[in-house]
C-alpha positions as semicolon CSV with decimal commas, in nm:
position;residue;x (nm);y (nm);z (nm)
1;M;-4,921;-19,246;2,119
2;L;-5,089;-19,262;2,417
3;N;-5,295;-19,569;2,260
4;K;-4,954;-19,704;2,159
5;F;-4,802;-19,768;2,519
6;S;-5,147;-19,885;2,685
7;G;-5,104;-20,150;2,407
8;I;-4,796;-20,256;2,538
9;A;-4,872;-20,211;2,891
10;K;-5,168;-20,455;2,819
11;G;-4,918;-20,729;2,651
12;K;-5,010;-20,671;2,333
13;S;-4,668;-20,671;2,134
14;L;-4,576;-20,964;2,399
15;K;-4,790;-21,214;2,184
16;G;-4,569;-21,115;1,831
17;L;-4,253;-21,230;2,042
18;F;-4,366;-21,553;2,051
19;E;-4,456;-21,607;1,718
20;L;-4,272;-21,885;1,512
21;R;-4,181;-21,645;1,274
22;T;-3,991;-21,418;1,516
23;I;-3,839;-21,696;1,705
24;G;-3,725;-21,879;1,346
25;Q;-3,561;-21,487;1,278
26;L;-3,370;-21,488;1,652
27;V;-3,237;-21,849;1,587
28;F;-3,120;-21,731;1,261
29;A;-2,946;-21,391;1,397
30;V;-2,761;-21,619;1,669
31;I;-2,672;-21,843;1,419
32;V;-2,502;-21,552;1,179
33;L;-2,350;-21,441;1,508
34;L;-2,182;-21,745;1,580
35;V;-2,064;-21,859;1,222
36;S;-1,912;-21,469;1,222
37;W;-1,724;-21,488;1,536
38;S;-1,535;-21,769;1,444
39;G;-1,483;-21,640;1,114
40;V;-1,307;-21,379;1,280
41;K;-1,100;-21,606;1,475
42;V;-1,006;-21,754;1,194
43;I;-0,935;-21,432;1,022
44;Q;-0,674;-21,351;1,379
45;S;-0,518;-21,688;1,352
46;N;-0,423;-21,644;0,954
47;Y;-0,324;-21,289;1,056
48;E;-0,081;-21,401;1,306
49;L;0,042;-21,683;1,120
50;Q;0,119;-21,490;0,832
51;K;0,340;-21,204;1,037
52;Q;0,526;-21,515;1,153
53;I;0,596;-21,646;0,833
54;S;0,712;-21,297;0,699
55;A;0,960;-21,261;0,980
56;M;1,109;-21,582;0,959
57;E;1,156;-21,501;0,530
58;Q;1,342;-21,173;0,625
59;V;1,554;-21,401;0,880
60;N;1,650;-21,645;0,611
61;A;1,685;-21,358;0,353
62;V;1,944;-21,225;0,591
63;Q;2,105;-21,504;0,671
64;T;2,166;-21,603;0,255
65;L;2,297;-21,250;0,206
66;E;2,524;-21,336;0,484
67;N;2,620;-21,666;0,327
68;N;2,681;-21,485;0,007
69;N;2,902;-21,231;0,171
70;L;3,108;-21,512;0,361
71;R;3,137;-21,677;0,003
72;L;3,255;-21,402;-0,167
73;K;3,523;-21,341;0,129
74;N;3,632;-21,663;0,103
75;Q;3,680;-21,634;-0,251
76;Y;3,872;-21,279;-0,220
77;L;4,113;-21,462;0,036
78;N;4,191;-21,734;-0,233
79;T;4,309;-21,451;-0,480
80;D;4,655;-21,386;-0,620
81;Q;4,577;-21,025;-0,474
82;Y;4,512;-21,090;-0,124
83;L;4,825;-21,314;-0,092
84;E;5,045;-21,017;-0,204
85;L;4,883;-20,771;0,003
86;S;4,910;-20,989;0,339
87;A;5,244;-21,084;0,244
88;R;5,349;-20,698;0,215
89;S;5,146;-20,602;0,538
90;H;5,274;-20,917;0,734
91;F;5,601;-20,993;0,621
92;S;5,748;-20,679;0,480
93;K;5,749;-20,834;0,178
94;A;5,807;-20,640;-0,151
95;A;5,699;-20,722;-0,527
96;P;6,040;-20,775;-0,772
97;G;6,155;-20,443;-0,909
98;E;5,988;-20,248;-0,603
99;T;6,235;-20,065;-0,281
100;L;6,112;-20,139;0,027
101;L;6,117;-19,819;0,276
102;I;6,110;-19,922;0,656
103;V;6,039;-19,585;0,881
104;P;6,100;-19,617;1,273
105;D;5,824;-19,618;1,503
106;S;5,960;-19,324;1,656
107;V;5,985;-19,116;1,333
108;S;5,628;-19,199;1,204
109;L;5,489;-19,108;1,573
110;A;5,670;-18,796;1,567
111;H;5,433;-18,701;1,287
112;S;5,139;-18,814;1,378
113;V;4,882;-18,647;1,569
114;P;4,877;-18,780;1,951
115;E;4,526;-18,990;2,061
116;T;4,479;-18,744;2,332
117;H;4,454;-18,461;2,096
118;A;4,170;-18,669;1,889
119;K;3,973;-18,757;2,176
120;A;3,986;-18,459;2,360
121;A;3,840;-18,257;1,994
122;V;3,576;-18,520;2,006
123;A;3,494;-18,450;2,307
124;L;3,427;-18,082;2,288
125;Q;3,166;-18,105;2,011
126;D;2,986;-18,316;2,198
127;T;2,933;-18,100;2,489
128;R;2,615;-17,946;2,322
129;P;2,275;-18,160;2,425
130;W;2,147;-18,419;2,219
131;Y;1,898;-18,192;2,095
132;E;2,105;-17,913;2,024
133;R;2,315;-18,088;1,784
134;N;2,000;-18,260;1,653
135;F;1,886;-17,921;1,534
136;N;2,187;-17,821;1,399
137;A;2,240;-18,122;1,223
138;W;1,924;-18,071;1,029
139;L;2,008;-17,714;0,999
140;D;2,327;-17,827;0,806
141;F;2,106;-18,054;0,562
142;F;1,879;-17,838;0,462
143;F;2,099;-17,560;0,415
144;H;2,382;-17,767;0,247
145;R;2,694;-17,688;0,489
146;G;2,920;-17,909;0,591
C-alpha cells in the first residue's frame, strides 16, 4: 500500500493521464455528456409542448360540448312544446278544453313559507365550523343517513 502512494508522489500515475488512449476516452466521455444534455433539452421541450397540446385539446372539447348544448337548446326553442309552455307561463293561455285558474298573489303568498324563515333555518345549520360539518357529512355518508 505504501508503494502505491509513493508511486503517485513520484508522478508515475500522472504519465498514464497523458496517454493517447486516456485522452481519447475523456474526449469521448465529454461528447457523450454533451449529446445527452442536448437530448434532455429536446425531451423537456417536447414534454412542455405536449402539455400545451393537451390543454388546448381539452379547451376544444369543452367548446365543442358547449356548442352542441346550444344547438340542442336552439332546437328545443323551435319546438311546439316550448311555444306552448311559454305561452302558458307568459301570456296565461290554456289549451282548448282546459280551464285556467288564476290565483291572486295575496292567496298564494298566504299559503307559502316566508323567505325569512327559510333563510333563518339555513343560517342555523351553518353555525358549526367547516371541519365539524365535513366530519358529520362523512359519517352520514358511511352510515347511509340522510
